[in-house]
C-alpha positions as CSV (number, residue, x, y, z in Angstrom):
1,M,-28.7,-30.1,-19.3
2,N,-25.2,-31.0,-18.0
3,Y,-24.0,-30.2,-14.5
4,F,-20.9,-31.3,-12.6
5,R,-22.8,-31.3,-9.3
6,E,-26.4,-30.8,-10.1
7,E,-27.8,-30.9,-6.6
8,I,-25.6,-27.9,-5.5
9,E,-25.6,-26.0,-8.8
10,T,-29.4,-26.0,-9.1
11,M,-30.2,-25.7,-5.4
12,P,-33.2,-23.4,-4.7
13,R,-32.1,-19.9,-3.5
14,D,-33.5,-20.3,0.0
15,E,-31.7,-23.6,0.5
16,L,-28.5,-22.2,-1.0
17,D,-28.6,-19.3,1.4
18,D,-29.1,-21.6,4.3
19,L,-26.1,-23.7,3.1
20,V,-23.9,-20.6,2.8
21,D,-24.9,-19.4,6.3
22,E,-24.0,-22.8,7.7
23,R,-20.6,-22.7,6.0
24,I,-19.9,-19.1,7.1
25,K,-20.5,-20.1,10.7
26,Y,-18.1,-23.1,10.4
27,T,-15.5,-21.2,8.4
28,I,-15.3,-18.4,11.0
29,Q,-14.8,-20.8,13.8
30,Y,-12.2,-22.7,11.8
31,A,-10.3,-19.4,11.3
32,A,-10.4,-18.7,15.1
33,D,-9.1,-22.2,15.9
34,N,-6.4,-22.6,13.3
35,S,-5.0,-19.2,12.2
36,S,-2.7,-17.1,14.4
37,F,-3.6,-14.1,12.4
38,Y,-7.3,-14.4,12.8
39,R,-7.1,-15.1,16.5
40,K,-5.3,-11.8,16.9
41,W,-7.6,-10.1,14.4
42,F,-10.8,-11.2,16.2
43,K,-9.4,-10.0,19.5
44,Q,-8.1,-6.6,18.1
45,N,-11.6,-5.9,16.6
46,N,-13.6,-7.1,19.6
47,I,-15.2,-9.9,17.6
48,N,-16.6,-13.0,19.1
49,P,-16.4,-15.7,16.4
50,K,-19.4,-17.4,17.8
51,D,-21.5,-14.3,17.0
52,I,-20.8,-14.6,13.3
53,K,-23.6,-16.9,12.1
54,D,-24.7,-15.7,8.7
55,H,-24.2,-13.5,5.7
56,E,-25.3,-10.3,7.4
57,D,-22.9,-10.9,10.3
58,L,-20.0,-11.5,7.9
59,R,-20.7,-8.1,6.3
60,E,-20.0,-6.5,9.7
61,L,-16.4,-7.7,9.7
62,P,-13.5,-5.5,8.7
63,I,-12.0,-5.8,5.2
64,I,-8.7,-7.5,4.8
65,S,-6.4,-6.1,2.1
66,G,-3.5,-7.7,0.2
67,K,-1.2,-5.3,2.1
68,V,-2.4,-6.9,5.4
69,M,-1.6,-10.3,4.0
70,R,1.9,-9.3,2.9
71,E,2.5,-7.9,6.4
72,Q,1.8,-11.3,8.0
73,Q,4.5,-13.3,6.2
74,P,8.4,-13.2,6.0
75,P,10.3,-11.0,5.9
76,E,7.8,-8.9,7.8
77,T,7.1,-11.7,10.3
78,E,8.9,-14.8,11.4
79,D,6.1,-17.1,10.2
80,F,3.2,-17.2,7.8
81,E,0.4,-15.9,10.0
82,F,-2.4,-16.8,7.5
83,K,-1.3,-20.5,7.2
84,C,-3.9,-22.6,8.9
85,M,-2.3,-26.1,9.0
86,D,1.0,-27.7,9.9
87,W,3.7,-27.9,7.3
88,D,3.3,-31.7,7.2
89,D,-0.2,-31.2,5.9
90,I,0.6,-28.7,3.1
91,Y,0.6,-30.2,-0.3
92,T,1.8,-27.2,-2.5
93,I,3.0,-23.7,-1.9
94,H,2.0,-20.9,-4.3
95,E,2.5,-17.1,-4.7
96,T,0.5,-14.5,-6.5
97,S,2.1,-12.7,-9.4
98,G,3.4,-9.8,-7.3
99,T,2.3,-7.2,-9.8
100,S,1.0,-5.0,-7.0
101,G,3.8,-5.6,-4.5
102,M,5.5,-8.5,-2.7
103,P,3.9,-11.8,-3.8
104,K,1.4,-13.1,-1.3
105,S,2.0,-16.7,-0.2
106,F,-0.7,-19.4,-0.3
107,F,-0.6,-22.9,1.2
108,L,-2.8,-25.6,-0.3
109,T,-3.8,-29.0,1.0
110,W,-5.0,-31.8,-1.3
111,E,-8.5,-30.9,-0.1
112,D,-7.9,-27.3,-1.3
113,W,-6.8,-28.6,-4.7
114,N,-10.0,-30.6,-5.0
115,R,-12.2,-27.7,-4.1
116,Y,-10.3,-25.4,-6.6
117,A,-10.6,-28.1,-9.3
118,E,-14.3,-28.5,-8.7
119,K,-14.9,-24.8,-9.4
120,Y,-13.2,-25.1,-12.8
121,A,-14.9,-28.5,-13.5
122,R,-18.3,-26.9,-13.0
123,S,-17.3,-24.1,-15.5
124,F,-16.0,-26.6,-18.1
125,V,-19.2,-28.7,-17.9
126,S,-21.4,-25.6,-18.1
127,Q,-19.6,-24.6,-21.3
128,N,-20.3,-28.1,-22.7
129,F,-16.9,-29.6,-22.3
130,G,-16.7,-33.2,-21.2
131,V,-15.5,-36.7,-22.1
132,G,-13.8,-36.8,-25.5
133,D,-12.6,-33.2,-25.4
134,R,-9.0,-32.4,-25.8
135,V,-8.0,-28.9,-24.5
136,V,-4.8,-27.0,-25.0
137,I,-3.9,-25.0,-21.8
138,C,-2.0,-21.8,-22.7
139,A,-1.4,-20.7,-19.1
140,S,1.7,-20.9,-16.9
141,Y,2.4,-24.1,-15.0
142,G,4.2,-22.5,-12.1
143,M,3.6,-20.7,-8.8
144,N,0.1,-19.6,-9.8
145,V,-2.6,-22.2,-9.7
146,G,-4.7,-21.7,-12.9
147,A,-3.1,-24.2,-15.3
148,N,-2.7,-27.0,-12.7
149,T,-6.2,-26.5,-11.4
150,M,-7.7,-26.7,-14.9
151,T,-5.7,-29.9,-15.5
152,L,-7.0,-31.5,-12.3
153,A,-10.5,-30.4,-13.2
154,A,-10.2,-32.1,-16.6
155,Q,-9.4,-35.4,-14.9
156,K,-12.7,-35.0,-12.9
157,I,-14.8,-34.7,-16.0
158,G,-12.9,-37.1,-18.3
159,M,-11.4,-34.5,-20.5
160,A,-7.8,-34.7,-21.9
161,I,-5.4,-31.8,-21.5
162,I,-2.5,-30.7,-23.8
163,P,-0.4,-28.8,-21.3
164,E,1.5,-26.4,-23.5
165,G,1.8,-23.6,-21.0
166,K,2.3,-21.1,-23.8
167,C,0.4,-20.4,-27.0
168,S,3.6,-20.3,-29.1
169,F,3.5,-24.1,-29.6
170,P,4.0,-25.5,-33.1
171,V,1.0,-25.4,-35.4
172,R,1.4,-29.2,-35.9
173,I,-0.1,-29.6,-32.4
174,M,-3.4,-28.5,-34.0
175,T,-3.3,-31.0,-36.8
176,S,-1.7,-33.9,-34.8
177,Y,-3.9,-34.0,-31.8
178,Q,-7.0,-32.3,-33.1
179,P,-7.8,-30.3,-29.9
180,T,-11.4,-29.4,-29.4
181,G,-10.7,-26.4,-27.2
182,I,-8.1,-23.9,-26.1
183,V,-7.7,-21.9,-22.9
184,A,-5.8,-18.7,-23.6
185,S,-6.0,-14.9,-23.6
186,V,-7.8,-13.1,-26.4
187,F,-4.5,-11.9,-27.9
188,K,-2.9,-15.4,-27.8
189,L,-5.9,-16.8,-29.6
190,L,-5.7,-14.2,-32.3
191,K,-1.9,-14.7,-32.8
192,L,-2.4,-18.5,-33.0
193,A,-5.1,-18.0,-35.7
194,R,-2.8,-15.8,-37.7
195,R,0.0,-18.4,-37.4
196,M,-2.3,-21.1,-38.6
197,E,-3.4,-19.1,-41.6
198,K,0.2,-18.5,-42.6
199,E,0.6,-22.3,-42.7
200,G,-2.5,-22.8,-44.8
201,I,-4.8,-23.8,-42.0
202,N,-8.2,-22.1,-41.7
203,P,-9.0,-21.7,-38.0
204,Q,-12.7,-22.0,-38.8
205,E,-12.1,-25.4,-40.4
206,S,-10.0,-26.7,-37.5
207,S,-11.0,-29.2,-34.9
208,I,-11.8,-26.4,-32.3
209,K,-15.4,-26.4,-31.1
210,R,-15.2,-23.8,-28.3
211,L,-12.6,-21.5,-26.7
212,I,-12.1,-20.1,-23.2
213,A,-10.6,-16.6,-22.9
214,G,-8.9,-16.5,-19.5
215,G,-6.1,-14.8,-17.7
216,E,-7.3,-11.2,-18.1
217,S,-10.4,-9.1,-18.5
218,F,-11.5,-8.3,-22.0
219,A,-14.0,-6.2,-24.0
220,D,-17.1,-7.7,-25.5
221,E,-15.9,-6.4,-28.8
222,S,-12.6,-8.3,-28.6
223,R,-14.5,-11.5,-27.7
224,A,-16.8,-11.1,-30.6
225,Y,-13.9,-10.7,-33.0
226,V,-12.2,-13.9,-31.7
227,E,-15.5,-15.7,-32.2
228,E,-15.7,-14.4,-35.8
229,V,-12.1,-15.4,-36.5
230,W,-12.5,-19.0,-35.1
231,D,-16.3,-19.3,-35.8
232,V,-16.9,-21.0,-32.4
233,P,-18.2,-19.7,-29.1
234,V,-15.7,-18.0,-26.7
235,Y,-16.4,-18.4,-23.0
236,N,-15.1,-16.4,-20.1
237,T,-13.5,-17.6,-16.8
238,Y,-12.2,-15.6,-13.9
239,G,-9.8,-17.2,-11.4
240,S,-7.0,-16.3,-9.0
241,T,-4.6,-17.9,-6.6
242,E,-7.0,-16.6,-3.9
243,G,-9.6,-19.1,-5.2
244,T,-12.3,-17.1,-6.9
245,M,-12.8,-19.3,-10.0
246,C,-16.0,-18.1,-11.5
247,G,-17.1,-19.3,-14.9
248,E,-19.5,-18.3,-17.7
249,C,-22.0,-21.0,-18.8
250,H,-23.1,-21.7,-22.4
251,E,-25.8,-19.0,-22.1
252,K,-23.1,-16.3,-21.7
253,V,-25.2,-14.1,-19.4
254,G,-22.6,-13.6,-16.6
255,L,-20.1,-15.6,-14.7
256,H,-21.5,-18.0,-12.1
257,V,-20.1,-17.7,-8.6
258,P,-19.7,-21.1,-6.8
259,E,-21.5,-19.7,-3.8
260,D,-21.2,-22.8,-1.7
261,M,-17.4,-22.5,-1.9
262,V,-16.8,-18.7,-2.4
263,H,-18.8,-16.0,-0.7
264,L,-18.7,-12.8,-2.8
265,D,-19.8,-9.3,-1.9
266,L,-19.3,-6.0,-3.7
267,Y,-18.2,-2.9,-1.8
268,D,-18.0,0.7,-3.0
269,P,-14.5,1.9,-4.1
270,A,-14.0,3.4,-0.6
271,L,-14.8,0.1,1.0
272,E,-17.4,1.7,3.3
273,N,-20.7,0.3,2.1
274,F,-22.1,-2.6,0.1
275,V,-23.5,-1.8,-3.4
276,D,-26.8,-3.1,-4.7
277,E,-27.3,-5.6,-7.5
278,G,-26.6,-3.9,-10.8
279,E,-24.0,-1.5,-9.3
280,C,-20.3,-1.7,-9.8
281,G,-18.2,-2.5,-6.7
282,R,-14.9,-4.1,-5.6
283,I,-15.0,-7.9,-5.1
284,V,-14.6,-8.9,-1.5
285,L,-14.5,-12.7,-1.0
286,T,-14.6,-15.2,1.7
287,S,-13.5,-18.8,1.1
288,L,-16.1,-21.1,2.5
289,L,-15.5,-24.6,4.1
290,P,-18.0,-27.4,4.5
291,P,-18.4,-28.5,8.1
292,G,-15.4,-30.8,8.8
293,G,-13.4,-29.2,6.0
294,K,-9.8,-28.0,6.3
295,T,-7.7,-25.6,4.4
296,G,-4.1,-24.3,4.3
297,T,-4.9,-20.7,3.8
298,L,-8.2,-19.0,4.6
299,L,-9.5,-15.6,3.5
300,L,-12.3,-13.7,5.2
301,N,-13.7,-10.5,3.7
302,Y,-10.7,-10.2,1.4
303,D,-10.4,-7.3,-1.0
304,T,-9.4,-8.7,-4.4
305,E,-8.8,-5.3,-5.9
306,D,-11.0,-6.3,-8.8
307,T,-14.3,-4.7,-9.7
308,S,-17.5,-6.2,-11.0
309,V,-21.3,-6.0,-11.0
310,V,-23.8,-8.6,-9.8
311,V,-26.0,-9.4,-12.9
312,S,-28.5,-11.4,-11.1
313,S,-29.1,-13.9,-8.2
314,D,-32.1,-15.4,-10.0
315,K,-32.1,-18.7,-11.8
316,C,-30.1,-18.7,-15.0
317,P,-31.6,-19.9,-18.3
318,C,-29.0,-22.8,-18.0
319,G,-30.8,-23.9,-14.8
320,R,-28.1,-22.9,-12.3
321,T,-29.2,-20.8,-9.3
322,H,-25.8,-19.4,-8.3
323,M,-25.4,-15.7,-8.7
324,R,-23.9,-14.2,-11.9
325,I,-21.4,-11.4,-12.2
326,L,-20.0,-9.3,-15.1
327,N,-16.5,-9.9,-16.3
328,P,-14.3,-8.5,-13.5
329,E,-11.8,-5.7,-14.2
330,R,-8.6,-5.0,-12.3
331,E,-8.6,-1.9,-10.2
332,A,-4.9,-1.6,-10.9
333,E,-5.9,-1.2,-14.6
334,T,-8.1,1.8,-13.9
335,S,-6.9,5.4,-14.3
336,W,-8.6,8.7,-13.3
337,V,-8.6,11.7,-15.6
338,M,-10.4,15.0,-14.6
339,G,-12.1,13.1,-11.8
340,A,-13.5,10.4,-14.1
341,P,-12.3,6.7,-14.2
342,F,-11.7,4.5,-17.2
343,N,-10.2,1.0,-17.4
344,R,-7.9,-0.7,-19.8
345,V,-10.9,-2.6,-21.1
346,D,-12.4,0.8,-22.2
347,V,-9.3,1.3,-24.4
348,E,-9.6,-2.2,-25.7
349,R,-13.2,-1.7,-26.6
350,G,-12.3,1.3,-28.7
351,V,-9.5,-0.6,-30.5
352,F,-11.7,-3.6,-31.3
353,Q,-14.6,-1.7,-33.0
354,R,-15.4,-4.1,-35.9
355,E,-14.6,-1.7,-38.8
356,N,-11.1,-1.2,-37.2
357,M,-10.3,-4.9,-37.3
358,D,-10.1,-4.8,-41.1
359,Y,-6.9,-2.9,-40.6
360,L,-5.6,-3.7,-37.1
361,T,-4.2,-6.9,-35.5
362,G,-5.8,-6.0,-32.1
363,E,-2.5,-5.4,-30.3
364,Y,-2.4,-2.1,-28.6
365,E,-1.0,-0.1,-25.7
366,A,-1.9,3.3,-24.2
367,F,0.0,5.8,-22.1
368,L,-1.1,8.8,-20.0
369,Y,1.0,11.9,-19.8
370,G,0.5,15.4,-18.3
371,D,-0.6,17.1,-15.1
372,E,-3.7,18.4,-13.3
373,E,-4.3,21.0,-16.0
374,E,-3.9,19.0,-19.2
375,V,-3.7,15.2,-19.8
376,T,-2.8,13.3,-23.0
377,L,-3.7,9.7,-23.7
378,R,-1.5,8.3,-26.4
379,V,-3.0,5.2,-28.0
380,S,-0.7,3.0,-30.0
381,V,-2.2,0.4,-32.3
382,E,-0.6,-2.3,-34.5
383,C,-1.7,-2.3,-38.1
384,Q,-1.7,-5.3,-40.4
385,D,-0.2,-3.0,-43.1
386,T,0.7,0.6,-42.2
387,K,0.5,1.7,-45.8
388,N,-3.1,0.5,-46.2
389,C,-4.4,1.4,-42.7
390,A,-7.5,3.6,-42.6
391,Q,-6.1,5.8,-39.8
392,E,-8.9,8.4,-39.8
393,L,-11.5,5.7,-39.6
394,V,-9.8,3.9,-36.7
395,K,-9.5,7.2,-34.8
396,E,-13.1,8.1,-35.4
397,N,-14.4,4.7,-34.3
398,F,-12.1,4.7,-31.2
399,L,-13.2,8.2,-30.0
400,K,-16.8,7.4,-30.5
401,S,-16.6,4.2,-28.5
402,F,-14.3,5.5,-25.8
403,L,-16.1,8.8,-25.0
404,Q,-19.6,7.6,-25.6
405,Y,-20.5,6.9,-22.0
406,K,-18.0,9.2,-20.2
407,P,-19.5,12.7,-20.2
408,P,-16.7,14.2,-18.1
409,L,-14.0,12.9,-20.4
410,S,-15.9,13.9,-23.5
411,E,-16.3,17.5,-22.2
412,A,-12.6,17.6,-21.2
413,H,-11.7,16.3,-24.7
414,L,-13.8,19.1,-26.3
415,D,-12.3,21.8,-24.2
416,G,-8.7,20.6,-24.9
417,S,-7.8,19.6,-21.3
418,F,-7.9,15.9,-22.3
419,N,-6.1,15.1,-25.5
420,I,-6.1,11.7,-27.3
421,H,-3.3,11.1,-29.7
422,F,-2.8,8.0,-31.9
423,N,0.3,6.2,-33.0
424,F,0.1,3.6,-35.8
425,T,2.8,0.9,-36.0
426,G,3.5,-2.1,-38.1
427,P,3.7,-5.7,-36.6
428,G,6.1,-5.8,-33.7
429,G,6.3,-2.0,-33.4
430,L,4.7,-1.5,-29.9
431,E,6.8,-0.8,-26.9
432,F,5.8,-3.9,-24.9
433,Y,7.4,-6.2,-27.4
434,K,10.8,-5.0,-26.0
435,I,9.8,-6.0,-22.4
436,R,9.6,-9.5,-21.0
437,G,6.4,-10.7,-19.3
438,R,2.7,-9.9,-19.8
439,P,2.2,-6.7,-21.7
440,K,1.0,-3.7,-19.6
441,R,-1.5,-2.1,-21.9
442,L,-2.5,1.0,-20.0
443,V,0.5,2.8,-18.4
444,D,0.1,6.0,-16.4
445,R,3.3,8.1,-16.8
446,R,2.0,11.3,-15.3
447,S,4.1,10.6,-12.1
448,D,7.2,10.7,-14.3
């Protein structure tokens, strides 16, 4: 079996827990010594940093939201209160995407970069990447950290990177450089496959050995379809500027959390209590430092606004002992209808039912309209050929999948208070094609 850091990745659970507690204790004291925000935060909440010694103590601390972070930086404050080191020690400056408000600022040292890169390096190795691989990165090389972190991770394991940034690169890249892997979203991978086919290249006969679907959550059905189109395994990664970076190993039984560097807990949606293993909750993370370690930005009990489920803390079939979680979903992509939630991924699952994909490209968008009395979900799907699209079959498959495990929505649909309408377009006919940036696939227009 291949590991990037075998001693840590296969550490027995009791030893791993002891290591985590040691790092929690050091990290809390580091925050008190180096962050103006945390010094005030501890005082305001009557917390003695020396009393926080382990995982259970950490759970007693208040939750810190993205809103709190934004309130501790210009223009709200004169300085960046979460910054933990002098400007002279900062290597790079980054911002989150800002999709949920003012971008949050993050300050990384070279030490931070190496920790971030190790998280991705562990994932790459667990997915059987290594020396000799050439991987195309279809992620932005900008203020977010993902693409650059993966590039640095590749250097650590002897892998070559083709830093395209976007998946609209010329198809000749595939034939000239014979890449063995690609990191991109599900939709970019499908578009690339279609472009290759138009130029007479069968994706299944290309040099690609494995794919990584990153950048956004996805349905199991869409992953399965990408695997069918390319005839290679598709692995999942979850990362953020905040430093989560979890990766699925070759066993594909959940994403491994690098527990020695990221402490992850799941809270209920109201952020009042922890949830048990197997229950869905919001991801709350703490970045952990080894004794003597330093960082530019530190997060304690930070609400990521993503939701997940702990699959298991037991040893994985791959030999790794770090906990595994389900593919996280963004809270911002969850809508409530008649008191019941559903996520964008639930819509995607309905679209990507296998029979549907004989007629659809996979591209879709959905809009909610209405009020408290009656709500309409309009689902727009892109057909390969509108004249030969089995619309009734697509509708039937979507409804069966979407409503199957949502009794409140199913009942509301039957009594007419929750309507689902379908719109079928040809290639390029969806609304998001007219808007720059990443497509927003579930839009709640009820407030309009």
